[in-house]
C-alpha positions as MATLAB code, in Angstrom:
seq = 'XXXXXXXXXXXXXXXXXXXXXXXXXXXXXXXXXXXXXXXXXXXXXXXXXXXXXXXXXXXXXXXXXXXXXXXXXXXXXXXXXXXXXXXXXXXXXXXXXXXXXXXXXXXXXXXXXXXXXXXXXXXXXXXXXXXXXXXXXXXXXXXXXXXXXXXXXXXXXXXXXXXXXXXXXXXXXXXXXXXXXXXXXXXXXXXXXXXXXXXXXXXXXXXXXXXXXXXXXXXXXXXXXXXXXXXXXXXXXXXXXXXXXXXXXXXXXXXXXXXXXXXXXXXXXXXXXXXXXXXXXXXXXXXXXXXXXXXXXXXXXXXXXXXXXXXXXXXXXXXXXXXXXXXXXXXXXXXXXXXXXXXXXXXXXXXXXXXXXXXXXXXXXXXXXXXXXXXXXXXXXXXXXXX';
ca = [
     -79.309   -6.352   34.565;
     -76.019   -6.096   36.110;
     -75.029   -2.469   35.841;
     -71.188   -1.108   35.658;
     -70.010   -3.720   32.798;
     -68.953   -4.427   29.228;
     -71.448   -6.068   27.284;
     -70.833   -7.312   23.744;
     -73.862   -6.307   21.440;
     -72.943   -6.865   18.195;
     -70.286   -8.415   16.168;
     -67.706   -5.882   14.562;
     -68.790   -7.097   10.997;
     -72.397   -6.268   11.661;
     -71.612   -2.539   11.780;
     -73.046   -1.288    8.439;
     -70.183    0.619    6.474;
     -72.281    3.233    4.765;
     -75.466    3.581    6.851;
     -76.629    3.382   10.388;
     -76.820    0.075   12.113;
     -80.366   -0.384   14.558;
     -80.142   -2.874   17.253;
     -82.546   -3.265   20.533;
     -80.267   -4.056   23.461;
     -80.531   -3.713   27.184;
     -84.392   -2.444   26.424;
     -83.309    0.239   24.274;
     -83.663    1.251   20.776;
     -79.989    1.914   19.975;
     -78.200    3.159   16.696;
     -74.723    2.743   15.854;
     -72.558    4.160   12.970;
     -68.854    5.290   11.783;
     -67.581    8.617   11.882;
     -65.522    9.884    8.981;
     -62.125    9.108   10.859;
     -63.566    5.509   11.175;
     -64.976    5.878   15.355;
     -67.607    4.131   16.051;
     -70.380    5.661   17.627;
     -73.275    4.425   19.747;
     -76.420    6.596   20.585;
     -80.010    6.262   21.805;
     -81.785    5.734   18.449;
     -85.307    7.995   19.158;
     -85.298   11.508   17.771;
     -86.144   13.747   20.580;
     -87.942   15.591   17.771;
     -90.968   13.405   17.229;
     -89.649    9.762   17.729;
     -88.317    8.413   14.601;
     -85.699    5.677   14.414;
     -82.544    7.195   13.816;
     -80.974    4.235   12.642;
     -84.020    4.197    9.676;
     -81.880    7.464    8.316;
     -78.739    8.001    6.838;
     -75.292    9.114    7.254;
     -74.193   12.844    6.061;
     -70.699   13.817    6.881;
     -69.893   13.421   10.450;
     -73.575   12.995   11.137;
     -76.766   10.842   11.296;
     -79.690   12.148    9.764;
     -83.152   11.282   10.969;
     -85.686    9.802    8.189;
     -88.370   11.779    9.274;
     -87.207   15.610    9.018;
     -83.444   15.371    8.320;
     -82.275   16.366   11.444;
     -78.368   15.819   11.671;
     -77.101   14.629   14.876;
     -73.286   14.626   15.436;
     -70.750   12.532   17.280;
     -71.374   13.875   20.604;
     -75.348   13.665   20.366;
     -75.857   17.543   19.587;
     -78.287   18.371   16.788;
     -76.344   19.961   13.977;
     -78.791   21.120   11.769;
     -82.548   21.407   11.562;
     -83.290   21.870    7.655;
     -86.635   23.418    8.376;
     -84.765   26.070   10.367;
     -82.280   27.038    7.381;
     -78.532   26.644    7.602;
     -78.117   29.495    9.789;
     -81.249   28.401   12.453;
     -80.757   28.417   15.706;
     -80.758   24.613   17.142;
     -82.796   24.115   20.341;
     -80.281   22.834   22.743;
     -82.435   20.427   24.150;
     -82.386   18.780   20.829;
     -79.746   16.085   21.461;
     -79.710   12.372   21.606;
     -77.490   10.172   24.503;
     -74.037    8.838   23.329;
     -72.838    5.671   24.847;
     -69.039    4.063   25.758;
     -68.354    1.716   23.035;
     -64.916   -0.429   21.888;
     -64.095   -2.832   19.616;
     -62.347   -5.750   20.540;
     -62.077   -9.669   19.972;
     -63.869   -9.193   16.604;
     -67.027   -7.986   18.893;
     -68.460   -4.200   19.828;
     -69.282   -3.634   23.534;
     -71.347   -1.428   24.982;
     -70.758   -0.012   28.861;
     -73.851   -0.245   30.695;
     -73.023    1.879   33.518;
     -72.622    4.866   35.554;
     -70.459    7.517   33.678;
     -66.307    7.605   34.603;
     -63.542    9.134   33.582;
     -61.900    6.151   33.242;
     -63.527    2.905   32.463;
     -62.710   -0.524   33.074;
     -60.402   -3.166   30.233;
     -62.503   -5.337   28.489;
     -60.643   -8.637   29.256;
     -61.700  -12.513   28.610;
     -60.686  -15.309   30.817;
     -56.964  -16.353   30.021;
     -58.135  -19.374   28.035;
     -59.850  -17.356   25.719;
     -57.871  -14.179   25.192;
     -54.641  -16.411   24.662;
     -56.513  -19.154   22.741;
     -54.249  -20.115   19.247;
     -57.100  -21.343   17.327;
     -59.286  -19.568   14.666;
     -63.002  -19.330   15.345;
     -66.237  -18.555   13.298;
     -69.110  -16.078   14.978;
     -72.621  -16.396   14.482;
     -75.642  -14.467   16.180;
     -79.324  -14.832   16.573;
     -82.074  -14.250   19.321;
     -84.117  -16.432   21.209;
     -87.514  -15.199   23.167;
     -86.355  -16.384   26.325;
     -84.977  -14.198   29.377;
     -81.307  -14.296   29.326;
     -80.688  -15.901   33.284;
     -82.397  -18.850   32.237;
     -80.649  -19.081   28.541;
     -77.205  -18.672   30.892;
     -78.301  -21.386   33.058;
     -78.745  -24.004   30.112;
     -75.257  -23.549   29.362;
     -73.895  -23.901   33.311;
     -74.872  -27.604   33.143;
     -74.547  -30.351   30.548;
     -76.598  -33.554   32.646;
     -79.603  -32.481   30.355;
     -78.188  -33.426   27.139;
     -78.953  -36.931   27.284;
     -82.770  -36.091   27.628;
     -83.357  -32.929   25.357;
     -80.916  -34.169   22.439;
     -81.441  -37.896   22.323;
     -83.969  -38.059   19.457;
     -83.373  -35.266   16.694;
     -81.770  -37.123   13.675;
     -79.237  -34.359   13.590;
     -77.631  -35.411   16.853;
     -76.457  -38.330   15.108;
     -73.312  -36.386   14.267;
     -72.935  -35.910   17.835;
     -73.435  -39.614   18.718;
     -70.905  -40.696   16.273;
     -68.052  -38.704   16.779;
     -68.323  -37.608   20.679;
     -69.415  -40.989   22.119;
     -69.318  -44.029   19.620;
     -66.158  -46.315   20.139;
     -64.030  -47.520   17.265;
     -64.167  -50.857   18.401;
     -67.738  -50.960   17.255;
     -67.220  -48.769   14.350;
     -69.298  -46.111   16.204;
     -72.506  -47.641   15.978;
     -72.856  -47.415   19.509;
     -72.669  -43.943   20.082;
     -76.510  -43.520   20.782;
     -76.127  -46.175   23.464;
     -73.627  -44.428   25.029;
     -74.959  -41.063   24.683;
     -77.973  -41.825   26.681;
     -76.406  -43.930   29.524;
     -73.889  -41.211   30.224;
     -76.179  -39.084   32.548;
     -74.487  -39.135   35.911;
     -71.716  -36.116   37.138;
     -68.945  -36.787   39.244;
     -65.687  -35.352   40.205;
     -67.690  -31.791   39.713;
     -65.394  -28.825   41.165;
     -66.112  -25.088   41.311;
     -63.760  -22.317   41.757;
     -64.498  -18.620   41.978;
     -62.007  -16.200   40.722;
     -63.344  -12.338   40.815;
     -66.091  -12.145   38.242;
     -64.902  -15.719   36.610;
     -66.541  -19.006   37.717;
     -65.011  -22.245   36.582;
     -66.230  -25.816   36.615;
     -65.088  -28.971   35.863;
     -66.694  -32.609   36.011;
     -67.326  -35.797   34.371;
     -70.125  -37.123   32.530;
     -70.238  -40.890   32.831;
     -72.533  -43.825   32.530;
     -73.284  -45.337   36.064;
     -71.227  -48.991   36.268;
     -69.235  -48.509   33.351;
     -66.347  -45.829   33.773;
     -65.088  -46.387   30.442;
     -68.081  -44.268   28.921;
     -66.831  -40.789   30.662;
     -66.963  -37.333   29.047;
     -64.805  -34.762   30.674;
     -66.294  -31.341   30.701;
     -64.772  -27.636   31.704;
     -66.935  -24.749   31.706;
     -66.749  -20.950   32.062;
     -68.637  -18.353   33.167;
     -67.472  -14.455   33.489;
     -70.114  -11.752   34.303;
     -71.896  -10.810   33.059;
     -72.883  -12.834   30.072;
     -70.390  -15.384   29.070;
     -70.344  -18.730   28.843;
     -67.755  -21.171   27.828;
     -68.141  -25.123   27.182;
     -65.004  -27.144   26.635;
     -65.818  -30.941   25.769;
     -63.134  -33.177   24.155;
     -63.000  -31.593   20.875;
     -65.683  -29.215   21.269;
     -65.222  -25.604   22.151;
     -67.991  -22.968   22.037;
     -68.204  -19.559   23.711;
     -71.222  -17.862   24.063;
     -72.561  -14.337   25.142;
     -76.231  -13.791   26.163;
     -77.165  -10.434   25.996;
     -80.390   -9.063   27.178;
     -82.306   -7.579   24.215;
     -85.498   -6.571   26.467;
     -87.362   -8.685   29.327;
     -88.146  -10.997   27.116;
     -85.583  -11.562   24.430;
     -82.145  -12.786   24.325;
     -79.269  -12.457   21.671;
     -76.768  -14.865   21.268;
     -73.327  -14.577   20.420;
     -71.982  -18.022   19.633;
     -67.983  -18.611   18.672;
     -66.935  -22.032   17.881;
     -63.456  -22.646   17.803;
     -61.582  -24.614   15.194;
     -61.215  -28.471   15.714;
     -57.498  -29.782   16.219;
     -58.361  -32.318   13.395;
     -60.390  -30.090   11.172;
     -56.654  -29.594    9.039;
     -56.390  -33.022    8.029;
     -59.948  -33.557    7.551;
     -60.645  -30.568    5.610;
     -56.796  -29.710    3.961;
     -58.195  -26.849    2.047;
     -58.148  -23.937    4.349;
     -60.598  -21.641    2.608;
     -63.309  -24.423    3.496;
     -62.723  -24.496    6.928;
     -64.269  -21.792    8.175;
     -67.604  -22.682    5.870;
     -67.492  -25.994    8.126;
     -67.299  -24.332   11.571;
     -70.149  -22.059   10.412;
     -72.089  -25.300    8.965;
     -71.477  -26.712   12.644;
     -72.766  -23.142   14.281;
     -76.200  -23.585   12.107;
     -76.499  -26.901   13.199;
     -76.356  -26.125   16.726;
     -78.431  -22.825   16.275;
     -81.141  -24.517   14.670;
     -80.928  -28.330   16.330;
     -79.962  -28.405   19.572;
     -79.957  -24.991   20.515;
     -83.420  -24.628   19.737;
     -84.447  -28.141   21.196;
     -83.089  -26.165   24.672;
     -85.313  -23.010   23.875;
     -88.422  -25.261   23.198;
     -88.076  -25.845   27.015;
     -86.788  -22.632   28.147;
     -89.745  -20.893   26.775;
     -92.239  -22.280   28.972;
     -90.123  -22.381   32.076;
     -91.659  -20.405   35.269;
     -90.745  -18.318   36.180;
     -89.343  -16.494   33.509;
     -86.601  -15.148   35.362;
     -84.355  -17.106   37.514;
     -83.244  -15.934   40.587;
     -82.563  -16.998   44.316;
     -85.149  -18.907   45.849;
     -86.788  -19.651   42.848;
     -84.691  -23.107   42.038;
     -84.518  -26.095   43.850;
     -80.891  -27.099   43.325;
     -79.183  -30.146   43.761;
     -75.169  -30.811   44.546;
     -74.252  -30.672   40.932;
     -76.058  -27.440   40.317;
     -73.256  -25.415   42.388;
     -72.301  -23.442   39.236;
     -75.521  -22.483   38.817;
     -75.995  -21.259   42.257;
     -72.876  -19.433   42.514;
     -73.771  -17.681   39.174;
     -76.917  -16.711   40.861;
     -75.111  -15.022   43.856;
     -72.583  -13.491   42.201;
     -75.383  -11.671   39.840;
     -77.201  -10.084   42.925;
     -73.437   -9.797   44.654;
     -72.593   -7.662   41.609;
     -75.848   -5.727   41.639;
     -75.644   -4.655   44.981;
     -71.544   -3.493   44.615;
     -73.492   -1.095   41.423;
     -76.316    0.228   44.010;
     -73.944    0.947   46.596;
     -71.381    2.761   43.946;
     -74.267    4.627   42.904;
     -75.608    5.790   46.221;
     -72.109    6.777   47.424;
     -71.687   10.168   47.650;
     -69.441   12.281   45.009;
     -66.432   13.998   45.619;
     -67.059   17.860   44.637;
     -65.112   18.958   41.608;
     -63.023   22.149   41.476;
     -63.792   25.231   39.583;
     -60.729   25.142   37.714;
     -61.156   21.486   36.773;
     -61.452   20.289   32.826;
     -64.755   21.034   31.894;
     -65.106   17.324   30.843;
     -64.445   16.461   34.646;
     -67.023   18.727   35.367;
     -69.466   17.187   33.095;
     -68.642   13.611   34.027;
     -69.826   14.899   37.712;
     -72.767   16.235   36.361;
     -74.175   13.257   34.981;
     -72.916   11.012   38.090;
     -76.250   11.748   40.024;
     -75.810   14.790   41.254;
     -75.759   17.432   38.853;
     -78.233   18.592   36.376;
     -81.347   16.177   36.807;
     -80.194   13.780   34.165;
     -78.342   11.887   36.914;
     -80.600    9.037   38.074;
     -80.830    7.757   34.760;
     -76.911    7.956   33.914;
     -76.013    6.155   37.456;
     -77.792    3.305   36.209;
     -76.933    2.869   33.010;
     -74.925    5.643   31.443;
     -78.082    7.056   29.903;
     -79.933    4.026   29.459;
     -83.214    3.710   31.300;
     -83.576    1.756   34.901;
     -86.539   -0.426   33.213;
     -83.564   -2.219   31.226;
     -83.756   -5.908   32.267;
];
């Protein structure tokens, strides 16, 4: 994992209204719930009493109650009530759960995976997406592959003519993306399979964003050429634009062996003409996303599940020239991890005795205070064993 980054872990719509929501992300079991004022809370799902999962409990006032013995934990993670001790019973201070920073933006829930800071960076998308004018639909699903291999698969597209040529559902791609009107789109499959040479590729790195443009063409027939624009943003976002198609996918680690895909499809420019009845358009987009999930993406994952090694790192692949974006991605991943390690090892400046309590507490959790710092430096409380 790349520490000190915002990771989208869910769609906002996935948060239950009147019950806790449980997810496994970044190698940890998490529970999310809304306080009475609507604020979203994210905490470790493990009850410190006997290890029950809090996501299977219930919400009681401004707390989440353990399903096993009813221990109630507040928004700050402290245990507020132990029913077995009674309303006036003394609750041990050690009965608390870790609480993590989360934000809601772009219809997603973002988790800060990194050291504790007084001021966290803003959540920003590349301008092409932050300013995108089209409506979109978003689905989410998991795959049994490491997230590095998943990201790699969406940073190049010269695999498509070999992986996606035989399934009947790909006829839709052949027809509408590659077929020529002069032959009434019946030549789509032939043109699709023939267009497998990459030319005019250009890669640009801007901070934590990599952009790649290239043409995928049929050698010897310049008329059979398709232009692609790809974007990668650390830690886990990919965006593909090809003709009418625009898809953003976030590949978020569940653990070392599984990845959660959050896939967003933007409305086709011609959809208004094809589907004049506006309420049906989101359904068309969702059906398109389901086609991607159950056909094209599944075909990719069938291959990725057998890749060796399971984790992609610098030195394990023999790249060719047109894999430049993949190479830049792995270089950036290593650079950002090294920067996070250097930040964690940097001596912390002492906090004055008259500083606010919150500032002193933040300093304590930065790795030089109360003994819990080692965890905090690596992941704001998430374990260092996360992928």
